[in-house]
VOBA-1610 file (N, C-alpha, C; in pm, whole numbers, padded with zeros to 5 digits, always signed):
BEGIN
Unk+18702-01040+10322Unk+18820-00928+10330Unk+18749-00797+10296Unk+18828-00694+10330Unk+18806-00565+10324Unk+18892-00503+10218Unk+18835-00393+10138Unk+18893-00350+10026Unk+18997-00212+10102Unk+19124-00218+10072Unk+19209-00140+10176Unk+19297-00081+10060Unk+19337+00049+10101Unk+19436+00120+09989Unk+19473+00240+10056Unk+19590+00294+10041Unk+19638+00404+10084Unk+19599+00546+10009Unk+19578+00650+10056Unk+19546+00763+09995Unk+19590+00887+10052Unk+19646+00980+09958Unk+19665+01122+10023Unk+19544+01183+10013Unk+19516+01265+10121Unk+19393+01343+10116Unk+19414+01492+10166Unk+19374+01555+10088Unk+19377+01709+10107Unk+19245+01795+10091Unk+19219+01876+10209Unk+19078+01965+10192Unk+19109+02055+10072Unk+18990+02041+10004Unk+18972+02117+09876Unk+19010+02284+09905Unk+18979+02356+10022Unk+18991+02462+10011Unk+19148+02498+10063Unk+19220+02410+10109Unk+19350+02418+10115Unk+19417+02398+10022Unk+19391+02302+09945Unk+19439+02273+09792Unk+19437+02406+09706Unk+19354+02451+09700Unk+19313+02586+09612Unk+19397+02676+09661Unk+19421+02700+09824Unk+19490+02816+09869Unk+19637+02796+09863Unk+19675+02661+09874Unk+19816+02644+09884Unk+19850+02512+09797Unk+19811+02522+09655Unk+19866+02429+09566Unk+20023+02384+09542Unk+20107+02511+09605Unk+20242+02467+09575Unk+20280+02363+09731Unk+20231+02373+09830Unk+20253+02284+09930Unk+20211+02140+09885Unk+20080+02139+09822Unk+20050+01997+09794Unk+20131+01916+09694Unk+20178+02001+09598Unk+20277+01970+09482Unk+20393+01920+09555Unk+20446+02017+09643Unk+20575+01978+09698Unk+20548+01851+09781Unk+20448+01823+09858Unk+20427+01692+09918Unk+20419+01584+09848Unk+20366+01578+09739Unk+20353+01489+09635Unk+20476+01449+09579Unk+20574+01566+09567Unk+20689+01543+09506Unk+20783+01459+09608Unk+20801+01533+09723Unk+20891+01464+09804Unk+20861+01311+09844Unk+20704+01284+09862Unk+20684+01145+09866Unk+20706+01069+09747Unk+20695+01113+09641Unk+20730+01028+09521Unk+20873+01015+09502Unk+20948+01122+09540Unk+21093+01086+09520Unk+21141+00990+09623Unk+21089+00995+09746Unk+21129+00890+09844Unk+21086+00738+09779Unk+20977+00708+09737Unk+20917+00607+09661Unk+21028+00584+09565Unk+21057+00664+09485Unk+21162+00624+09365Unk+21311+00563+09430Unk+21318+00658+09549Unk+21452+00576+09613Unk+21468+00453+09662Unk+21356+00444+09712Unk+21334+00334+09794Unk+21317+00215+09674Unk+21227+00233+09586Unk+21221+00109+09462Unk+21376+00102+09393Unk+21435+00198+09389Unk+21580+00177+09306Unk+21652+00077+09401Unk+21677+00105+09540Unk+21743+00015+09595Unk+21681+00013+09757Unk+21609-00086+09765Unk+21524-00079+09907Unk+21636-00091+10024Unk+21748-00173+10017Unk+21826-00198+10143Unk+21923-00071+10138Unk+21955-00007+10035Unk+22029+00122+10063Unk+21943+00221+10133Unk+21821+00228+10112Unk+21715+00321+10152Unk+21691+00288+10310Unk+21676+00159+10323Unk+21684+00146+10467Unk+21805+00164+10550Unk+21900+00162+10506Unk+22022+00146+10569Unk+22049+00306+10621Unk+21988+00402+10545Unk+21976+00542+10589Unk+21907+00564+10705Unk+21947+00557+10826Unk+21880+00584+10938Unk+21780+00701+10950Unk+21825+00799+10872Unk+21712+00913+10859Unk+21591+00871+10828Unk+21588+00774+10698Unk+21460+00746+10642Unk+21383+00660+10741Unk+21459+00590+10796Unk+21368+00495+10891Unk+21305+00601+11024Unk+21416+00679+11067Unk+21345+00770+11193Unk+21239+00833+11138Unk+21228+00902+11013Unk+21115+00964+10972Unk+20986+00868+10964Unk+20991+00761+10912Unk+20902+00669+10927Unk+20827+00638+11056Unk+20920+00616+11158Unk+20884+00588+11287Unk+20806+00711+11341Unk+20846+00819+11330Unk+20789+00956+11358Unk+20648+00969+11286Unk+20664+00944+11163Unk+20515+00932+11113Unk+20432+00832+11143Unk+20455+00700+11148Unk+20358+00605+11187Unk+20349+00546+11320Unk+20473+00591+11392Unk+20446+00547+11546Unk+20516+00397+11542Unk+20548+00336+11422Unk+20590+00191+11427Unk+20730+00190+11493Unk+20801+00063+11529Unk+20911+00038+11564Unk+20988+00052+11462Unk+21134+00104+11469Unk+21205+00103+11375Unk+21252-00074+11337Unk+21231-00137+11390Unk+21263-00289+11373Unk+21150-00351+11299Unk+21046-00305+11283Unk+20924-00349+11217Unk+20929-00250+11083Unk+20990-00155+11059Unk+20976-00086+10910Unk+21012-00149+10785Unk+21128-00231+10810Unk+21179-00272+10672Unk+21037-00410+10643Unk+20986-00490+10746Unk+20872-00575+10677Unk+20759-00462+10630Unk+20699-00387+10740Unk+20610-00315+10679Unk+20637-00223+10534Unk+20733-00200+10506Unk+20774-00138+10367Unk+20745-00249+10260Unk+20810-00380+10296Unk+20770-00497+10211Unk+20648-00526+10199Unk+20554-00493+10248Unk+20400-00535+10231Unk+20338-00443+10178Unk+20380-00319+10078Unk+20328-00234+10035Unk+20387-00206+09895Unk+20308-00131+09807Unk+20341-00107+09678Unk+20370+00042+09646Unk+20467+00085+09611Unk+20509+00222+09585Unk+20514+00273+09432Unk+20372+00305+09364Unk+20371+00359+09246Unk+20444+00487+09218Unk+20550+00466+09101Unk+20590+00608+09081Unk+20497+00707+08994Unk+20576+00853+08995Unk+20474+00933+08931Unk+20394+00903+08820Unk+20440+00845+08719Unk+20389+00814+08608Unk+20265+00702+08626Unk+20268+00627+08717Unk+20197+00509+08746Unk+20078+00582+08825Unk+20123+00686+08903Unk+20014+00750+09010Unk+19937+00820+08919Unk+19987+00891+08829Unk+19884+00956+08694Unk+19770+00874+08646Unk+19831+00724+08642Unk+19741+00623+08548Unk+19626+00572+08670Unk+19688+00542+08816Unk+19624+00512+08888Unk+19497+00612+08956Unk+19545+00732+08936Unk+19461+00831+08992Unk+19344+00873+08904Unk+19301+00785+08815Unk+19183+00799+08742Unk+19070+00695+08761Unk+19060+00596+08677Unk+18950+00473+08691Unk+18973+00415+08819Unk+19118+00368+08811Unk+19111+00258+08933Unk+19091+00306+09073Unk+19155+00439+09098Unk+19123+00505+09235Unk+18975+00520+09249Unk+18921+00590+09142Unk+18779+00613+09190Unk+18684+00481+09195Unk+18719+00377+09136Unk+18669+00214+09153Unk+18699+00189+09294Unk+18808+00209+09347Unk+18852+00149+09460Unk+18773+00232+09590Unk+18777+00374+09560Unk+18690+00472+09650Unk+18544+00413+09676Unk+18489+00398+09535Unk+18349+00343+09543Unk+18320+00222+09606Unk+18438+00123+09547Unk+18381-00008+09634Unk+18381+00002+09769Unk+18494+00084+09819Unk+18513+00102+09977Unk+18399+00146+10038Unk+18325+00262+09977Unk+18235+00337+10024Unk+18118+00215+10025Unk+18092+00155+09935Unk+17990+00036+09901Unk+18010-00067+10034Unk+18134-00120+10050Unk+18179-00190+10164Unk+18110-00157+10288Unk+18178-00026+10319Unk+18139+00054+10459Unk+17995+00059+10468Unk+17918+00077+10377Unk+17770+00118+10380Unk+17706-00022+10413Unk+17743-00139+10357Unk+17699-00284+10387Unk+17743-00294+10514Unk+17862-00271+10562Unk+17929-00312+10719Unk+17835-00202+10812Unk+17746-00106+10768Unk+17677-00035+10862Unk+17789+00076+10928Unk+17911+00114+10848Unk+17984+00199+10894Unk+17982+00330+10877Unk+17883+00356+10722Unk+17843+00480+10676Unk+17705+00470+10670Unk+17637+00580+10643Unk+17495+00571+10649Unk+17454+00603+10487Unk+17529+00655+10426Unk+17516+00680+10277Unk+17658+00700+10177Unk+17644+00656+10055Unk+17738+00675+09958Unk+17707+00759+09864Unk+17792+00823+09783Unk+17783+00919+09678Unk+17763+00857+09566Unk+17693+00897+09458Unk+17697+00823+09321Unk+17788+00827+09252Unk+17898+00933+09269Unk+18023+00952+09202Unk+18147+01010+09276Unk+18252+00923+09283Unk+18362+00978+09381Unk+18461+01052+09261Unk+18449+01039+09154Unk+18542+01087+09070Unk+18615+01252+09069Unk+18496+01339+09116Unk+18535+01467+09135Unk+18631+01468+09262Unk+18659+01384+09356Unk+18759+01365+09460Unk+18880+01311+09434Unk+18907+01265+09325Unk+19049+01180+09283Unk+19091+01262+09169Unk+19214+01287+09198Unk+19305+01407+09105Unk+19450+01345+09104Unk+19482+01375+08997Unk+19646+01388+08993Unk+19708+01518+08957Unk+19643+01614+08989Unk+19666+01731+08944Unk+19802+01786+09003Unk+19829+01732+09132Unk+19935+01799+09191Unk+20068+01690+09159Unk+20073+01602+09094Unk+20173+01533+09061Unk+20242+01570+08917Unk+20370+01607+08983Unk+20475+01647+08865Unk+20543+01520+08818Unk+20614+01551+08686Unk+20705+01443+08623Unk+20830+01509+08620
//
């Protein structure tokens, strides 16, 4: 198997220049996670939510419920914890796997500088 995970990636120069945009992105995304986790059926019943995911992902509207069930949606406090050692390890393991598969030529000795929870508000 291959290590897989979802990540939000932002260029350092953009984040430094527009921290309010990155913070707003994290907030709106985590608010959607919280609403979905509170009541998945109600969230899916709102056609606006499904339409947004169709536009973002290219998936069919009928596939969205099953796709959402196959994922985990950590809330803000969980994200802060995960965006430390667990994510750094996952990125490191993924890089090593990709190198073993010949997909990348080299890996960094430390990915911690590229993992941050600084834009997550509670």
